[in-house]
N, C-alpha and C positions, 0 to 999 in steps of 0.2 A: 719650833712652835715660834710663830709669829708674835710680835707683842702685842697686847689690846690696846689700841687708842689711848685708854684711858691711864694706861700707865707711861705714856709713852715720855709725858714731860720730866716726868721724874729718870727715864732713862737717859732722855738727853742730859739733866745734870748728871748723870752717871759718864757719859761719854766726855765731857768737860773734866771731868775731877779724874778720870783714868788719863785724858792727854796731857794732862800737868804731872802725873806720875811717870807716865814714857817719857817727858821732856826731864825730869829731874834723876829718872834713871840712868839715863844716856847721859846727863853730865857727870853724874859718877861716874859712869864707866869711863868716860873720858879725864876725871879727873879734873874738870872744870867747874866747881862748884863755887860761888861766892855767897858764902852761908847767911850773911847779911839781906841781899836780894832775894835769897829763895824764903827766908823766914817771911819778908815782907809780902810776896806772892802767895805761902800758904795763907795766911794770917787774911789776906784783901779776898784771897778766895771762899775763908770759909766767910767772912763777914758779907759779903755778896751773896751767898749763894750757900753753902755747903750748912751753914749753922739753921738756916731756914728750913731745909731741905732735911736734915733730921730731925726739927721739931714737927714739922708736917705729916714726916712719915710715923713718929711717936703716937702724935693726936690722930692722924685719921688711918695711916695706915695700918699701921702694927696692932689696934685695936680691932680691927676687921679680919684681919689675919689668923689674932687670938681664940677668935671665935671657933676654929676649923682646926681638931683635936691635932690632927698630922702636922701643923704648924705652929704649935705653940712652943716648942723647944727652939725652933729657929727664931720664932720671934724671943725667945730670951737671950740668946746668943746676939743676936743682933742689938738688942739694946745695950746689953753690956759692954760691945764691940762700940757704938755710939759712943759712950762715957770715957772708955779707952781712948779713942781718935779725938774726942773735943778735948783730951789733958795733954795730947800731943799740939793741936791747933793752938791750946791756950800758952804752951811753952812757944811756940812759934811767937806769938803776937807778945810775950813778952822777950823775945830775942834771946830764949836760955835752951833753947837746939844748941848740939852739937853736931859736929858733921857728921860724923858716927852714927848719929841719931836718925839720919836720914834713909839709909836704905830700909830700916824697919818701919818708919811710917810708909814709904811707898807698897812694902809690901802689905799692909796692915791697912790701908788703905783700897789697895787694886783689891786684896781679896774678900776684903768687905762688899766693895761694890758689885764684884762675880757671885758671889753667897747671893745678894740679895735679887740681881739677876737669871738667876740660874735656877735657884731654888725657890724664893718667894716669890717671884711674878709670877714665875712658871708654876707653881702651886698655887696659886691665887686665881689664874686663868685656870687652870682644871676643875674647881672649886666652885667656883663665883657665877650665876648668871649674868645674862648682860645687864639686866635690870639691875643688878647689884653692882655689878662692874662700873654703869653709868653713873651711877649715884656715887660711886666711891672718885670717880672721874671728876665730877662736879665736886667733890669736896676738896678734893685736891688743887683743883685749881681755884677755888677760893682762897686758899692758904698758899696758894703759889702767887695770885695777882701782885704781888710786892717785890717778887726776886728782879734785878737789873737782868734786865733783857740783852745789856752791854756784854760782852765777850770779856774776861778779862785779859789782857795782851799782856805776854812774857816782856819783862823788862830787856834791855842790851846783855843785862850779866846770867838773866837766866834764858835767855833764847838760845835754841839750838844752832850752834854754829853749823857750816858743810861740812864735810869728813873729806880731807884731801884723799885724790886719788891715788890711784899706783905710780909711783915715781915722782910723786909731789913734797 
């Protein structure tokens, strides 16, 4: 199902967070993790976008979704996941994550995003009319207006390095 235009701003934020997850996962697999740099990037991403994203979902999206009985349990799960993810982001901010925490962080954030996209957004698109979806879109736009339009760039320590080809 195509994403409704009113949910696209949240989907774009999801894409940026997933991109960070992919880069971190690749760094972990390559054994090239600068823990301090990654904690800084995770914290920055939360401060610039994810914190506002979570608050917007909790203020605007989740209450709308909770009106539909088939989505209520999912909203409770997602709300609980936000709390757990906030703890991980706070640990990154205080630089108290350890390298062994990073794979779980990547997995939890990526799974959460996919659950929102594949279950919540798809579910909302099935049960909401165009007028309701447009009203939700306006509310989301109002809440997200202060999110930085700038893309967080990886630091040299968190940037992916090209992999060596055969024989190199």
